[in-house]
C-alpha positions, 0 to 999 in steps of 0.5 A: 511505393505508397505509405501503406505498402512501405509499412507492409513491406517493412513489417509492422513489428519492425516499425513498432520495435524501432519506436519509443514506447513500442512496448506500450503500443504492443501492450495496448494492442494486446490488452482486453477491451475495458468495455468487456470487463465487469467491476466486481469490487470497489474499496477505499485505500486509506493509509498513514493517518497518524492520528493524535489530538494535536495538529487538527488531525481529528478534523482532518481524518473526519474530513477524509472519512466524509469525503470517502463516504460522499463518493457517488460510487460508494466503496464497500469497505476501507483497506487501511495499511497502517500508521493509524496513530501518530506514534506508539514506538516511542510513547508511554502507554497513556499517550498510546491509549489516548491516540487509540481511543481517539481513533476508535471514537472517530471510527464510531462517530464519522465512519460507517464502512467496514475496515480491514487493517494492516499493521504499520511501524508506528502502530507497534508499542516499542518504548522499552516496554518489553515486560508488558503483555501488550509490548510490540505488535500485541497492542496493535493487534488488540486495537485492530481486532486481529488474531495475527499480524498477517492473513489472507481472505477472498472478496468478489473472486479476488484473493487478498493477502495482508502482510506484516512488513515490520520486524525488530532489528537484530538487537531487539529494537524497532524496526526494519522491513522484511518478512520473517521466515515463518511469514515467508513460508506461509506466503509461499503456501498461500500463493500455491493454494490460490493459483486461479484467482487474481491476487492483490497484496497489501503491506505497510511498507512498499515492496518496490519503490522509486520514490523511497530511493530518491526522495528521502535518501542521500546520494553518496559519492561512489555509492549512488543513492543509498536506501534508508533503513526501514524505507522499503522492503529489504527482501524485495528481490526474494519477494519479486522472485516468488511473484515471478512464479505466480502470474496471478499476482496483479498488484501490491499496495502500500503506504508508509512513504506518504508519496503517490507512485505506481511502478510496473515491474515483471507484470506486477504493479506496485502502488504506494498511495499518499497519506491521509496526513500528508506531511504529518499534518504539516501540509503537502508531502513533496508533490502528494497532497493529503488523500486516499485512493479509490480502487476498482477490481474487475472480473478479468483480473484487471484493476484501477487505482485513483488517488484522490486529494480530499482538500485538507489544508493546514 
């Protein structure tokens, strides 16, 4: 029996099923041709700038912005997923003002692209200032010109959802990571109202992450890897179950961990892109260089994400 007859006799499915990576082979065979799809939107994903006057951070952000705008294929806007400034959580008001003034100055002098914002933990002012009208997220909302910390909008046939990962702990201090009940109910309604468009979801903190578990968390005998407080969404199982009901949810994109990874789980791709600040302006964070991502969205509901180091060195 020749090789072709043998394969036919066994059945192609049986042969593929016994091979390592068979799922990838089947997925590739079933995937639509990339040549047939049309790109409808291109944007830059910028996250975790951690801007401050020190550490050459202003020069670093300016270099990153110039790199984004020098791309041969220009993005139409920047999606920023938080931690714009180095820190507001533990800083006095004048220090927070200094950082935000620096941010807005650089956005005016070195950036020509529109920006969509998502709140990060370090954007919230939480240094015991509970009596101030701008305490907590109110300061960040004012600086980002946002009416609410979560929202949705449409662009080029895609539905964009921006979530607020950051919540106070039970004692009122900052912070932990999940969606409060009001936001979760809103998300349910928003997904149910948008069942025909491909959906991309943004959050500061990863909903699903492998790097968050392994890189910064300690292995404890008898417990395995223990997830650190505020590293990943604590309500990930609940959100995954919700996404399972909405197959048009294609990708969830975040920052926070300053590491680049892509995970596919239950047909949703979870992407954490690396930080503009790298290791908080002290060099490379693990194996992820200081950078940003260029994201392309297509008319068939597919996408691609390219992480781009911009060449910053300490």
